[in-house]
N, C-alpha and C positions, 0 to 999 in steps of 0.2 A: 161416569161421575158418581159422586157419593152423597150429595146433599141437594136434592131437588124436590122440595116438599111443598112449596107455595107457588101461587100464581099460575095455575094450570089454565090452558086454553081449551076450547071445545075441540073434539077430535077432528071435525071437518076442517078447522082452521089450519091443521097441520099440513094439508095437501097444498094449499096456496103458498105457504111458507117454503115447502119443499121445492116447488117449481122455481121460485125466485132464487133460492139458495143454490140450486143446481147450477144455474148460469154463473153465479158468483164463483162457485168452486172450480169450474172449468178454467176460468181465467186465473184463479188463485194458484191452481196446481202448476200451470205453465210458468207463473212468476216465481214460485218457490223452488222449482227444480233447476233454475238457472244458478250458476256459480255465484257465490257472494262476491261482489266487486269491492266492497269496503269492509273495514274492520268493524265488527258489530259486537256490542255487549248483550249477552242473553242471560236471563235469570234461570236458575235451576231451583225448583221448589220442593219443599217437604210435603208430606201428606197433609199435615195440619195447616200449612200455608195455603195449599191448593183448596182445601175444604173451605177455608175462610174467604178466599177470593170467589169461589163458587157461590157461597152464601151472600157475599156482598153484591154480586151481579144480580141475584134473584131478589133480595130484599131491598137493597138500596136503589138499584137502577130499575127494578121492576121487570126484568127479562124473565119470562116464564121458564120454569124448570123443564117443561116439555119442549120448548123451543130449543133450549140448550141440548137436550137429549136428541132431538131431531137433527140438529146441526152436527153433533158428534157422529151420529149414524151415517149421515151423508158423507162425512169426511172418510170414514172407514170404507164405505161402499165405493167411493171414487178411487181410493187407493187399490182396492181389490179389482175394480173394473179396469184400471190402468194396466193391470198385470195379467188378467185372465179374460178371455172372451166369454160372452154369454153362452149358456148351455152347460157350463161346468157344474158339478155336483158339490153343494155346500151344506155343511152342518153347522148350525149355531148352537154352541154349548153355553148356556146362560145360567147364572146364579140368580138369587132372589133380590139382590140389591139393584141399584141404578145402573151398575155396570152391565148386569143382565138385561136391563131394559134397553140400553144402548145396543147390545148385541142382537136382541130380537128385532129392533128397528132396522138394523143393518140387513138382517135376513129379509125383511119385508121389502126393502128398497131393491135388493139384489133380485128378489123374485119378480118384482115389477119390470126389471130390466132383462129378464130372460134366463136367469139362472135357476137351476133345480135345487130348491132349498128345503131342508128339514130343520125342525126346531126341537131342541132338547133342553129341559130345565132340570138342573141338579139341585134338589132341595124341596122344601115344602111350599106349595103354591100359596097357602094362606099367610106365609111369612114375607111375601113380596112387598116391596115398596109400592106406594101409590102409583108412581109413574110406570113402574114395570108391570103392574097389574093392568094398567091401561093398554100398554103395548101387547100384552098377552091377549086381551079382549079383542084388539084390532085384528091380530092375525087369525084368531079363531073365527071372526066374522068373515074372513076371506077363505075360510075352509081349510086352514092350515093346522093340523093337530100338533099338540105340544107333548112330545114323548118324555118319559121320565128316566130314560137310560140311553146311552150312546148306541148300543146294538152292534151288529156285525157288518152293516152295510159299508161299502167302500166309498170314500169321498175324495174329491180333488182338493177341496179347501175346507179347513175347520177354523171357525172363529171362536177364540177363547174369550168369553165374557163372564167368567165365573166370579171374580172377586174385585178387580180394579185396585184402586189405591187404598182401600179400607181394610185390607187383611192385617190382622194383629196376632194371629196364632196359626200354628201349623194346620194345613188341611188334613182332615181325617175321614175315615169311612168312605162314603160314596164320592166325596169330593177328591180325596186322595186317589181313588180308583179312576175317576174321570181324568185327572191330570196324567196318570200313567198311560191310560188308553190313548189319549191324544198324542202323547210323546211316542208311543209305539206305532202309531199309524204312519202311512206313507204320504199323508196329505200335506199340503202347504198350510202352515199354521199362522194365522194372523191374530195377535192379541190386542184386545181393546184396552187402551190406556197403559197397562203394564202387564207382563206375563203373570198369570196367576201363580202364586207361591213365592214371588219375589217381594221382599220387604221394601216398601216404597222409599224409606229414608236411608237404610243401611246397605241395601243391595244384597242382603243375606238371603240364602235359600231357606225357605221355611219348611224344612223337611223334604218336600218335593216341589218342583216348579215346572211350568210349561217351558219348553224349549221352542221359542217362536222363530219363524222366518222373517216376520214383519211385525212391528209394534206401532200402532197408530195412537199417539197420545194427543192431548188437547191443551191448548193455550201455552203451556210451558213444559219443558222436560222436567222429569222428576229426578231426585237424587239417585234412586235405584236404577235409572236408565244409564247412568254414567259410572257408578261405583262397582267395583268388583266384589263378588263374582257375578252379581246380577246382570251387569251389562253384557256379559257373554251369553245370556239367555234371551236377549231382546231381538236379536237379528238386526235388520235394518230398522232404525227408529225414525219415524216421520212425525213431526209436530205440526198440528193443524189449529188454525184459529177458529173458535166456535162462538166468539162473542165475549169471552172473558179476557179483558185486556188489562194493561197496566193501570188503567183508571180504577179497576176493581181493587187495587191495593189499598185505596183510601188512605194514602200516606204511609202505610206500613209495608215497605219494600221487602222482598225476600232477602234472606241472609246470604245466599250464595249466587255467584254469577260466573260466567265463563266468556271466552271470546270465540268468534268464528269469523271467517273471511280472510282478507289479505293482510298480512302483518305490516306491509309498507305504510298503510294508512295511519298507523299509530307511531311511526318513527319521528324523531326530532327533525325539524325543518333544516334544510341545507342552505348555506349562505353562498351565493354565487361568487361573491367577492372575498370569500374567506381564505385562510391559509391553514397549514397544519396545526397551528396553535389554536385556531378558531374552533376546531372540532373536538377539542378536549385532549388532555394528557393523563394517561393512566399509569400509576406505579404498581407493578405486579411483583409482590414479594412472595416468591414461590420457589419450589425446587430444593433439593438437598443433594448430597453426594449420592450418585447412582439413581437419582430421581429427577432427571432433567425434563422428562416428557410432560409432566404436569404443567410446569411453567410455560413450556412452548405452546401447548394446546390452549391454555388460558390466554396467553398474550396474542396468539393468532386470532382467537375469537374476538378479542377487543378490537383488533384492526378490522375484522370482517364486519363489525357492527358500525363502522364509520368513524371511530375515534382517530384523531390525527397523529398522536404520538404515544408510544409505549416504552417505558423503561422497566427492565427486569432486574430485580435485586435477587441474586442467587449466589451460591458458593462459587469460588474461582474454578473449581473442577468442572463446572458446566459451561465455561466460557466458549470453548471451541465448538461444542455441540450446538449451542444456541446460536452463535454467530453463523455457523454453517447452515442451519435449518431455518433461521429467521433473521436474515441480515437487516431487515427493516427496523428491528428493535434496538433501542439503546441498552447498554448494559452497565450495571453497577454491582460488581462482584466483591465478595469478601472472603477472607481466608479463614479456614477452620483449624488450621494447624500451623505451628511455627513458633513465633515469639510468645511471650507470656500471655496467658489467657485474658488477664485484665486489660492488657494493652490492645489485644485484638478486639475485645468487646468495646473498648473506648473508641477505637477508630470506626467500628461499625456504627456506633451511636452517632458520631459526628457526620458520617456520610449519609445516614438515613435522615438526619435532621434536614439536610439540604435537599435530599430527594423528595421528602414530603412537602417541602415548600414549593418545589417545582410542579407537583402534581395537582390535577383537578379532582381526581378520585384515586383511592388506594384500594387495592385488592390484596388480601393476604391469606395464605393457607395451603393452596394446592401443592402437595408433595413436599411441604416445608419440613416435616419431621417434628420431633418434640424435644430436641436437645437444648442445650443452654442458649445457643445462638437464636434458635427459633423462639424460645421464651422471651429473650431480650427484645427481639424484633416486635413481637406482638405487644409486649408491655409498653414499649416506646410509642407504638402506633396508637394505642389506647390512651396513654397518659399525656402525650404531647401533640398528637395529630389533631387537626381541626377539620380536615377535608372529609367528604363522604367516604364511607368505608364499607367494603364487602368482605366478610369473613367466611371461609369455607374450610372443609377437610381438617387438616392438622391444627389449624387455628381454632376450630371448634373443640377439638380434643384437648388442646392446651387450656381452653376456657373451662372445660368440664373438670379438669384435674387441679385447677388453681383458683381458690376462692378470691385471692387478691385481684386476679384478672377479671373475675366476674364482677367484683365491686367497681373496678375501673370502668367496665362496660356500663354499669348502672349510672355511674357518674357522668358518662358521656351523654346519656339520655337527658339528664338535667340541663345540659347545654343545647338541647335540640339538634345535636349532631345527627345527620342521617346515616344509619347503619343498617346493613342487611346481613342476616345470618342465613346460611343455606345448608342446613343439616339434612342428611338422609335419616331414616327412622332410627337406626342404631345410635347415630350421633345425637339425635334429638333426645333419645332416652337417657343417654349419659349426661347430657347437659341439663335436662329438665328434671330428671329423676323418674322412677317408675320403670315398669317392665316394657319390653318391646311389644308384647301382646296388648298391654293396656294402651300404649300410644297408638297402635294400629287400630284398635277398636274405637278409639276416640279421636281419630285423625282429623275430623272436620273442626274440632273445637280446641284441641290442645295447642295448636300453633297460635291461636288468639290469646290463650293464657300466657304462653311464653312471650309473645309480643308485648303484653302489658307488664310482665315482670321486668323485662330488660329494656323496654322502651325502643325496641328495634322492629324492623320489618322481618318477618320470619317466612322463609321459603322451605317448607317441609316436603322433601322430595320422596315420591313414591310413584306407583303406577298412575295415580291421580294426584299430582302435586297440589298442595294447598298453600296459598299465600295470605298471610294476615298482617295487618298493620296495627300499631298500638292505639291509634285514635279512631280509625274508620270502623263502622259497624259491619259493612259488607266484607265477605271473604271470597277470594278468588279460588275457583276449583278448575284446574286445567284439564282440558279434554283432548289436547293434541298429543302426538307422540305414540310410541308403540313398543312392544316387548323387545324388539331388536336393540333398543337403547339401553337395555340392562347389561351394560358392559363397561369395563374400566375406562376412565377418562371423561365420561359424559358430564360428571359434575364440574370438572375443570372447565369444560366448554361453556356450561351455563354460567359459571362465575364470571368468566370473561365477557360474556354477552351482557350481563347485568352491569358490570363495571363500565363497559363501553357506552351503554345508554346513559348512565348517570353522568359520565364525563361530558356528554353532549348537552347536559342541562335538564334531563328528565329527573323528576323527583324519585326518591328511593322506592316508594310504594308502586308507582306506575312502572318504573324500570323493572322491578321484580316480576310483576304480572305480565308485562309485555315480553320481557326476556324469556320467561318460562314458556309462553305461547310460541314465540319464534323458535326456540330450541326444539320444541316438539314438532313444529311444522317442518323444520329442516330435517329432523329425524324421520318424519313421514316420507319426505321426498327422497332421502337417502335410502330408505328401506325399499322404495320402488326401484331405485337404480342398482342397489347392491344385494337386496333381499334382507329379510329380518335375521337370517341365520348368520350372515357374514358381516353385519354392520359393525363399524368401528367409530370411535369418537372423531377421528380425523375426517371420516366421510361426512359427518354432520357439519363440521367446520366448513368443508368444501361446499356444502349445500346452503349455507347461510346467505351468501350473495345470490344464489339462484332463487331462493324464496323471495328475497326482496326485489330481484329483477323481474320476477313474474308479476309482481304488483305494478312495477313501472311500465310494463308492456300492455297493461289492460287499457 
């Protein structure tokens, strides 16, 4: 931790606290390692937020900084003890801040439990925080020397307690060398709070960084634990309660949250006396000549999410393919060649007017193309449609290229129509403006800006998808899914999932967040079945029902 300056307790009092907390931790470990049985919202915090909650716990609630440090150390020691038997050789590599104090306390506890522990401090002793100096004094009274370099001795376990969440610049000199030495060792590496060298908020590598096997963090996961590339350096991440709870927010909740647990818990309720109309009707406007797959993947996903009826609006050329592959869907096809163009567009307009009236939710864009018919379809949906709307793929590209469509989109926001846009980074950059690098660098906050500009829910798709709504303060950061999902058609599946949820009565913001989470969970299951190398969008569609069925069987 980084801010424990007030409210210290006498050193002797630490031992009574340690004994009681040890019993609590044994029970807590067993509870936390069980699979989550319900869908749970969990906050992910920045360094600034965590420091504030730490401070609130100490100053407002009066919990001693040394008590927090002791609880953090107990958490790390228990995690190591659960993986390695006593007798293993351990090196504590500590910095001068409170993260170093956590690490030294970890070493003391492990020593008490039969491990062979050495202590090393990188940095000037006189620069130690008050709490870390107390921990140094304690181990010295136990006869444990505090060396100033790692040395050549071999260890089974190295505990990285160099920086914690307070790092703001690249490690240099002896600190950089310590990081490299730890990484070059054959030891199991456990980082305290976050691997040293990972930026807590951005997940960036600050020149060099510890490559941990295990990271034990406290109270809440940090953004650097889940953002790339930092998350790839954390190894297994375990989050432990040390007494900093949501009450420490004092009304100021974190900006970002994610989901964990079983997706079924968040699904719309089913009506035992319902019929196919009860569970929602989705109009999927998708596909173009030689692009039938997108509309099929999207429509199939709508069905797999529980919607009762799907009608696909697509060119006549796709009729046989869609009817063969997805006979459950209704079709509303249109011609792209033949009689006069104005006559064709006129008939298309009349048909779409009736189709939109039929639907509970409209999805447009997957594989749609950007020709005249596609433009006319999107314009009519924005100008005349009243139902909730999901726009993806070519629908987004048409928006980016036509200011009149953008204006219609903004007009829809004034009527409080629920609309979801689902751009990947390149589509986002085209629609929002700016470079791809700028969007990626500001991925956590740009979607919120776009949501406010257009009055829509924004699903910005990336390795960590971000969902922002125009009115809500909190932003959803998705942590499900895997790199096997970086393949064609995945966005079409997600669009169908969101549309299916909205059609069943879920509001757009919740449908977007829950849909992204389900999409990733199905992808994770599919990766186990097919491997991440051979994963296809259709595999994810097939796993949607399995993910929900898993919840029903618990």
